[in-house]
N, C-alpha and C positions, 0 to 999 in steps of 0.2 A: 569357455573359460569358466570350469561351473565352482564356487564355493563351496568348501568344509569345510570338516571341522577335527581338531587331530583331536585325542584321544583325552589331554591337558585342557582341553575347552580354546584352545589356540584356531583361530581361522585363517584356513589356506584358500589358494588359488590352484586349480589344476586344470592342464588341459583334456579336455573329455575326450581328443582325436587322439590321442595316446595310453587312450584307456583299454585292455588286454584282457583285462581277468578282474572280478573281483566277486570275493568272495566272507564267506562268515564262518572263522576261527577261533573264537566263539565270536571276535570284535569283526567287524566290518573290514574288510583287507580291500581295496586296491593296489592292483597291479598293472604297472606300465610297460610299453612293450618294449624300455629298456631293459627291465625284469627289477627298480625299483619301487620299492613299497610301502604303499598308507597304510597305518590306521587309522580309523574315521570314526564318528559316533554314531553319522545317516547309517540306517541300515543300505543293504542291496537294493530296495525298492526305492529307495530318494535318491542312492544315486543313478539308477535307469533314470526316473525322474528328468532327473537334475542335466543326464547325459543328453536323452532325445529330447529339450529342449532347449539346449545347445544347438543341436546336430537342427533344428527348426531353426534357431533364431539367422545360424549363415546360410543353409541352404540349401543342404543335404539328406534331410528329409523329403521323398517323394522327388528327387533328382532324378530317377531312372524315367519316371513314368512324364517329367519335364521331359527327355529329352526323348521321348519314343514319343511327345504332342508333338513338338515340334518338327522330327519325320513322319508326320504324319500329312499335318499340313504343306511342308517343302513338297509331297509329293502328286 
């Protein structure tokens, strides 16, 4: 989960796993896989950084390389 800020200043938490698209229209717009859109103050780069940090926390980054390493050890 990442914390972002609505245009009115209200912070809220969004599940980064459901982010499908991030655009600047001119405000940063986060579109979820269910089609729901959120307009936030954070820049696209900030949303990417926050999402990447979240993926690292839950172990989704380098998951493929970890699986390959495990297969090499068992071979």
